[in-house]
NUNUVEX-752898 format. One line per field, with one value per residue (C-alpha): x, y, z. Coordinates in Angstrom, 3 decimals, always signed. Layout:
<nodes>
px (X;...)
py (Y;...)
pz (Z;...)
</nodes>
This chain:
<nodes>
px (-1.443;-1.916;-0.532;-2.481;-1.359;-1.862;+1.216;+1.623;-1.912;-2.175;-4.005;-1.551;-2.245;+0.817;+0.199;+2.972;+3.162;+2.746;+4.715;+2.009;+1.570;-2.033;-3.039;-6.713;-9.562;-11.099;-13.907;-11.813;-9.103;-12.018;-13.403;-10.072;-9.585;-12.668;-12.753;-11.016;-12.728;-16.284;-19.198;-19.617;-23.087;-21.783;-18.807;-21.233;-23.470;-21.058;-19.432;-22.965;-23.614;-20.036;-20.586;-24.302;-24.075;-21.789;-24.073;-21.144;-20.805;-23.601;-24.450;-23.767;-20.091;-19.667;-20.742;-18.498;-15.661;-16.008;-15.873;-12.757;-11.376;-12.405;-10.541;-7.344;-7.599;-8.621;-5.557;-3.037;-2.314;-4.358;-4.093;-1.744;-0.710;+3.023;+4.350;+8.030;+8.525;+9.251;+12.097;+13.881;+16.213;+16.448;+17.227;+20.358;+21.376;+21.924;+24.819;+26.375;+29.980;+29.980;+31.778;+30.703;+32.154;+34.992;+35.247;+39.141;+40.037;+43.023;+43.910;+42.903;+43.810;+42.469;+43.496;+39.985;+38.559;+35.040;+32.969;+30.227;+32.620;+31.396;+34.965;+36.530;+38.422;+39.321;+40.996;+37.786;+38.629;+41.872;+45.551;+46.321;+47.629;+47.749;+47.191;+50.246;+50.390;+50.745;+47.523;+45.676;+46.663;+45.758;+42.599;+42.137;+42.935;+40.646;+37.673;+38.474;+38.626;+35.410;+33.361;+31.961;+31.083;+30.380;+31.959;+31.717;+33.472;+33.152;+35.782;+35.232;+38.395;+37.391;+39.057;+39.735;+40.710;+42.019;+44.057;+46.345;+47.539;+47.056;+50.156;+48.936;+45.291;+46.947;+49.242;+46.199;+44.137;+47.028;+47.403;+43.582;+43.785;+46.621;+44.757;+41.115;+40.814;+42.602;+40.014;+36.969;+36.453;+35.884;+36.807;+34.567;+36.395;+34.647;+36.949;+35.402;+37.146;+36.953;+38.623;+41.454;+44.125;+42.416;+44.850;+45.100;+46.648;+43.880;+41.112;+43.025;+43.316;+39.749;+38.433;+40.227;+39.704;+36.819;+33.321;+32.071;+33.528;+31.727;+32.440;+32.096;+30.449;+27.806;+26.305;+26.266;+29.686;+28.544;+27.038;+30.186;+32.736;+30.994;+32.065;+34.214;+37.573;+41.143;+43.040;+43.398;+39.833;+39.730;+36.714;+37.573;+34.956;+37.194;+39.718;+37.827;+34.741;+37.200;+38.621;+35.175;+33.839;+37.009;+36.558;+32.977;+33.823;+36.339;+33.850;+31.173;+28.911;+28.431;+29.077;+29.846;+27.826;+28.167;+27.409;+26.377;+25.256;+22.754;+22.457;+20.524;+22.488;+20.732;+17.504;+16.572;+18.914;+17.089;+19.138;+22.265;+20.961;+20.258;+23.550;+25.254;+22.950;+24.091;+27.655;+27.176;+26.616;+23.603;+24.315;+23.303;+22.889;+22.199;+22.149;+20.848;+23.641;+23.643;+25.466;+25.213;+22.258;+22.724;+25.394;+25.099;+24.761;+21.619;+18.407;+15.643;+11.886;+11.094;+14.181;+12.631;+9.391;+11.438;+13.129;+9.923;+8.572;+12.084;+11.746;+8.476;+9.563;+12.789;+10.264;+8.626;+11.981;+13.026;+9.884;+10.124;+13.615;+12.587;+10.204;+13.068;+15.308;+17.669;+17.382;+19.126;+19.469;+18.894;+20.270;+17.117;+14.685;+16.079;+13.423;+12.308;+8.550;+8.972;+12.072;+13.028;+15.142;+14.707;+12.797;+16.177;+17.340;+14.092;+14.112;+17.763;+19.151;+22.597;+24.377;+26.599;+28.762;+28.045;+28.432;+30.107;+32.742;+35.212;+38.847;+41.246;+44.588;+45.729;+43.799;+41.003;+37.541;+34.226;+30.669;+30.640;+32.776;+30.301;+31.318;+34.944;+36.755;+34.059;+36.244;+33.088;+32.216;+35.392;+34.725;+38.331;+41.042;+41.863;+44.471;+42.521;+39.032;+36.053;+36.401;+33.842;+30.903;+28.661;+28.735;+28.403;+25.582;+23.875;+24.236;+23.435;+19.922;+19.341;+16.609;+13.249;+11.399;+14.116;+12.723;+9.179;+8.502;+8.663;+5.748;+3.213;+5.372;+4.294;+8.074;+9.508;+10.154;+11.821;+14.092;+14.673;+15.010;+16.952;+20.701;+21.986;+24.643;+22.326;+19.941;+22.712;+23.998;+20.422;+19.270;+22.065;+20.972;+21.455;+17.907;+16.550;+14.897;+16.146;+13.020;+13.832;+15.719;+12.456;+10.287;+12.508;+12.845;+9.096;+8.730;+11.593;+9.871;+6.577;+8.276;+10.432;+7.319;+5.401;+8.327;+8.646;+4.715;+4.832;+7.820;+6.105;+2.997;+5.049;+3.946)
py (-61.324;-59.827;-60.687;-60.141;-60.247;-58.570;-57.311;-54.677;-53.707;-52.927;-54.974;-54.825;-55.825;-55.985;-55.651;-57.965;-56.777;-52.858;-52.781;-50.951;-51.463;-50.693;-50.201;-50.839;-51.208;-54.692;-54.407;-53.293;-56.130;-58.688;-57.100;-57.649;-61.101;-61.851;-59.560;-61.627;-64.867;-63.956;-61.892;-58.240;-59.244;-62.180;-60.313;-57.422;-59.904;-61.780;-58.470;-56.967;-60.315;-60.491;-56.852;-57.085;-56.412;-53.106;-50.353;-47.924;-50.056;-49.522;-51.296;-47.713;-48.024;-51.314;-50.459;-47.305;-49.445;-51.867;-49.046;-47.928;-51.216;-51.276;-47.890;-49.128;-51.963;-49.810;-47.614;-50.728;-50.482;-53.817;-57.121;-55.997;-58.239;-59.477;-57.926;-58.455;-62.030;-61.332;-58.589;-61.186;-62.064;-58.976;-56.799;-59.001;-58.854;-55.276;-55.474;-58.781;-58.672;-55.988;-56.645;-54.076;-55.942;-58.302;-60.242;-60.581;-63.661;-61.750;-64.750;-68.305;-68.948;-67.584;-67.281;-68.728;-72.115;-71.455;-74.858;-73.746;-71.768;-72.362;-71.813;-74.782;-72.324;-70.113;-73.062;-73.408;-77.322;-76.258;-75.322;-72.365;-69.616;-65.546;-63.382;-61.743;-58.060;-58.994;-61.282;-58.792;-55.817;-57.828;-58.630;-54.820;-54.364;-57.024;-55.262;-51.823;-53.726;-55.373;-52.607;-51.015;-47.304;-48.139;-45.232;-46.912;-50.192;-52.525;-54.520;-56.389;-57.585;-61.246;-64.287;-66.360;-63.427;-60.564;-59.002;-61.952;-60.235;-56.510;-55.340;-56.275;-54.985;-51.786;-51.869;-52.934;-49.763;-47.364;-49.062;-48.664;-44.977;-44.379;-45.681;-44.886;-41.330;-42.015;-44.646;-42.642;-44.777;-44.805;-47.690;-48.575;-50.787;-52.997;-54.960;-58.141;-59.076;-61.197;-58.742;-60.580;-58.521;-55.087;-52.368;-48.514;-48.913;-51.025;-48.789;-45.805;-47.278;-48.448;-45.263;-43.591;-45.932;-48.322;-47.265;-50.155;-52.617;-55.824;-57.106;-60.705;-60.929;-63.667;-61.410;-62.999;-64.463;-67.699;-68.079;-66.231;-68.392;-71.570;-71.547;-68.575;-70.135;-70.020;-73.240;-73.746;-73.912;-70.464;-68.200;-64.916;-62.619;-60.942;-60.126;-58.836;-56.589;-53.787;-53.750;-53.314;-50.725;-48.623;-49.426;-48.269;-45.283;-44.289;-44.667;-42.448;-45.198;-45.458;-47.440;-50.500;-53.879;-55.994;-59.409;-62.441;-66.080;-67.858;-71.540;-74.466;-73.138;-69.942;-69.663;-66.860;-64.525;-61.705;-61.883;-61.698;-58.590;-57.101;-58.067;-56.057;-53.038;-53.123;-52.967;-49.688;-51.280;-50.011;-51.221;-55.012;-57.940;-61.658;-64.362;-67.966;-70.635;-72.706;-76.078;-79.367;-81.488;-83.057;-80.806;-79.872;-76.294;-76.892;-75.233;-77.645;-77.172;-76.178;-73.840;-72.238;-71.509;-69.757;-67.575;-66.607;-65.264;-63.590;-61.728;-60.406;-59.208;-57.854;-55.554;-54.487;-53.748;-51.680;-49.512;-49.440;-47.854;-45.348;-44.259;-43.862;-42.068;-44.970;-46.591;-49.150;-50.647;-54.606;-55.243;-57.571;-54.912;-52.230;-51.551;-48.458;-48.464;-45.267;-45.762;-49.322;-51.322;-51.174;-53.699;-55.036;-55.901;-57.165;-59.500;-60.433;-60.531;-60.311;-60.617;-63.550;-64.906;-62.086;-58.662;-59.893;-62.419;-63.885;-63.993;-66.584;-65.817;-67.746;-65.314;-67.867;-66.544;-67.879;-66.858;-65.806;-66.597;-69.571;-71.403;-71.058;-74.370;-76.104;-76.683;-77.005;-73.545;-71.997;-69.299;-68.596;-66.213;-62.545;-63.063;-64.601;-63.645;-65.827;-68.931;-71.220;-69.641;-72.382;-71.922;-68.332;-68.552;-70.654;-67.636;-65.121;-67.079;-67.115;-64.792;-64.881;-66.604;-69.090;-70.669;-72.545;-72.571;-68.686;-68.368;-68.186;-66.640;-63.136;-62.266;-63.249;-59.563;-58.935;-61.773;-61.853;-65.553;-65.608;-66.885;-69.146;-70.704;-71.589;-73.037;-75.083;-76.498;-77.456;-78.717;-79.399;-76.716;-73.014;-72.592;-74.844;-73.353;-73.407;-73.903;-72.985;-69.847;-68.994;-69.351;-66.959;-64.591;-64.233;-63.493;-61.165;-59.155;-58.994;-57.648;-55.090;-53.908;-53.605;-51.553;-49.173;-48.702;-47.651;-45.214;-43.748;-43.113;-42.007;-44.510)
pz (+0.780;+4.046;+7.606;+10.763;+14.297;+17.820;+19.528;+22.127;+22.304;+18.502;+15.916;+12.961;+9.311;+7.071;+3.292;+2.058;-1.595;-0.795;+2.468;+3.924;+7.656;+9.121;+12.911;+12.999;+15.581;+16.079;+13.573;+10.631;+11.887;+11.560;+8.310;+6.720;+7.783;+5.934;+3.220;+0.248;+1.297;+1.807;+0.196;+1.204;+2.281;+4.626;+6.021;+6.943;+8.654;+10.521;+11.940;+12.979;+14.786;+16.634;+17.759;+18.446;+22.337;+21.585;+21.531;+20.312;+17.209;+14.626;+11.418;+9.594;+11.435;+10.154;+6.473;+6.695;+7.959;+5.131;+2.633;+3.927;+3.547;-0.058;-0.640;+0.805;-1.767;-4.265;-3.743;-3.515;+0.092;+0.944;-0.924;-3.167;-6.019;-6.343;-9.385;-8.414;-9.538;-13.150;-12.108;-9.979;-12.581;-14.502;-11.462;-10.540;-13.976;-13.840;-11.199;-12.502;-12.340;-9.705;-6.456;-3.489;-0.486;+0.452;+3.888;+4.233;+6.322;+7.538;+9.822;+9.847;+13.458;+16.609;+20.308;+21.668;+21.181;+21.088;+21.124;+18.863;+16.186;+12.677;+11.517;+13.479;+15.849;+12.972;+10.797;+8.516;+8.545;+7.259;+8.078;+10.630;+8.638;+8.017;+5.210;+3.709;+2.836;-1.051;-1.062;+0.879;-1.482;-4.408;-2.982;-2.828;-6.108;-7.344;-5.356;-7.153;-10.802;-10.206;-8.336;-11.465;-10.939;-7.422;-5.014;-1.463;-1.054;+2.114;+3.607;+6.721;+8.513;+9.929;+11.084;+13.197;+14.926;+12.761;+15.619;+15.466;+11.953;+13.159;+11.155;+7.850;+8.816;+9.177;+6.372;+4.117;+5.262;+4.620;+1.091;+0.361;+1.610;-0.824;-3.851;-3.320;-4.567;-8.038;-8.486;-7.072;-4.181;-0.713;+1.557;+4.523;+7.090;+9.714;+12.194;+14.015;+17.223;+20.044;+22.265;+23.726;+21.728;+22.050;+23.379;+23.013;+19.734;+18.449;+19.708;+18.284;+14.832;+14.682;+15.582;+13.005;+10.159;+10.816;+10.260;+12.419;+14.757;+15.973;+19.431;+20.375;+23.803;+24.765;+27.698;+30.991;+32.361;+33.179;+29.698;+27.822;+29.756;+28.985;+25.327;+24.556;+26.056;+25.449;+24.507;+28.559;+28.889;+30.656;+30.284;+28.454;+29.819;+32.703;+30.112;+27.473;+29.075;+30.463;+26.918;+25.345;+27.638;+26.861;+23.205;+23.179;+25.302;+22.735;+20.038;+21.879;+22.160;+18.359;+15.349;+17.013;+17.996;+20.679;+18.910;+20.896;+20.309;+22.023;+22.258;+24.068;+27.213;+27.026;+25.051;+27.676;+26.169;+26.982;+30.471;+28.434;+26.736;+29.863;+31.353;+28.349;+29.058;+32.458;+31.200;+29.473;+25.800;+23.798;+20.151;+20.416;+18.354;+19.653;+17.152;+17.148;+17.014;+13.638;+14.196;+12.969;+14.146;+17.474;+18.698;+22.139;+21.296;+19.018;+19.852;+20.504;+19.679;+23.211;+23.223;+20.226;+22.096;+24.904;+22.300;+20.837;+23.929;+24.525;+21.534;+22.398;+25.848;+24.476;+22.251;+25.456;+27.055;+24.343;+24.660;+28.260;+27.813;+25.319;+27.822;+30.638;+28.164;+28.023;+24.212;+22.619;+19.468;+18.561;+15.187;+14.037;+15.020;+12.586;+10.389;+8.340;+7.702;+5.531;+3.444;+3.652;+1.499;-2.203;-4.182;-5.514;-1.992;-0.956;-3.892;-4.150;-0.650;+0.558;-2.789;-1.544;-4.285;-6.637;-5.111;-1.751;-1.268;+1.155;+0.476;+2.323;+3.459;+0.168;-2.050;-2.776;-3.441;-1.763;-1.792;+1.726;+4.864;+6.054;+2.769;+2.986;+3.277;+1.293;-2.151;-4.057;-3.204;-4.273;-7.038;-8.070;-6.657;-6.570;-9.295;-11.846;-10.800;-10.782;-12.836;-11.267;-13.129;-12.635;-8.766;-9.347;-11.436;-8.825;-6.207;-8.873;-9.502;-5.540;-4.974;-2.912;-5.904;-6.103;-2.954;-3.673;+0.061;+0.398;-2.126;+0.755;+3.431;+4.366;+5.605;+2.498;+1.190;+4.313;+4.386;+0.678;+0.989;+4.007;+4.385;+1.548;+3.825;+6.723;+3.871;+2.387;+5.882;+6.826;+3.618;+1.113;-1.156;-1.144;-2.351;+0.424;+3.466;+7.012;+8.706;+12.322;+11.116;+9.373;+12.321;+14.348;+11.583;+11.402;+15.248;+15.004;+12.264;+13.899;+16.941;+14.902;+13.408;+16.435;+18.050;+14.698;+15.216;+18.902;+18.224;+15.236;+17.375;+20.039;+22.585)
</nodes>
């Protein structure tokens, strides 16, 4: 399978199963489009007729170009067959029972009352609570016990708002550091925060212990303050922006993400990206809202068309700022065309429910943070381990080939079947397809590949 598109002045041909990306001229682009469905004789005839008025393109040139396309096919760089489906189950079996990451729900409570919050303002449709040190320590022990030979283990302090239980966060990191060497492990911590409680102590701690921090900001003040409000209805932009600027400066502008959400109110999210840049932030992420149908924040079909154009304009802005010596990172455009993810990750996806789990304040295990609070997805707990093997098996078999709709999608080995939580909330099945999300993902990938091409060519 191939995917062809034009963007940024490039004719781009992606060979889906080999991962090869080709930038070609118009003649090659047209030959490739016809190559598999048309005889050589008819291809040459059609191309000769199309370019008959181009004196600089001769029949000999066209024949040579056709031969080069043939050579690329014979070398496995065009029209490569899909040889991965048979591996999908066996690759995942090799890591069965090995957990590499936990999302610790250190606080099921929050000091903001964001209207679009998937976690019901941090309560996850349950009671407000915070994780005790005892539960947290047991969660870290569970991770070590179930991590096999893995050396690096990932832990995200999440909420709600984790800084509402900051003392336990610090104590858990100290505990992890006290036991990691004896088990030949290395803990890497991430802190996700809305910023309200950020102070010098938080900044100093995070800079010492957290390999990454995720800072929640929706961009423009009027956009941010529409949804991200406290319980009195006051916007939080003025309170958190100076704190985030100090935080990022203290981290030397590295190892953080400014993470925003765009909704029906701001499908023109590039303006929010620009606001973040103007504030001095350069490691950015803007995510489309995922909410119940009919929610006021839901993106409409008209919104999606605006968003698609925003992604293209964002790619152009990135290249423009590269030339100005002011580059920035956009999370969804991070792509490596040379090394890339291994085929295991391309097939198996994020590993939710198997390699990655969320832990509630009470020690219950869920496949990921977006399933927390839905009892049928409870996997077990940090004391007894996974006891709901039926649900875990469902997630273990959730690979790109478990989605029939993905079979003919050119982007399937980039999304690995997409987010199981989004699929479930959109369709009622973790092997369903969240169509709006797929549409946006494909556009993001086209833009990401174009940016990578331009940078590789030094343009």
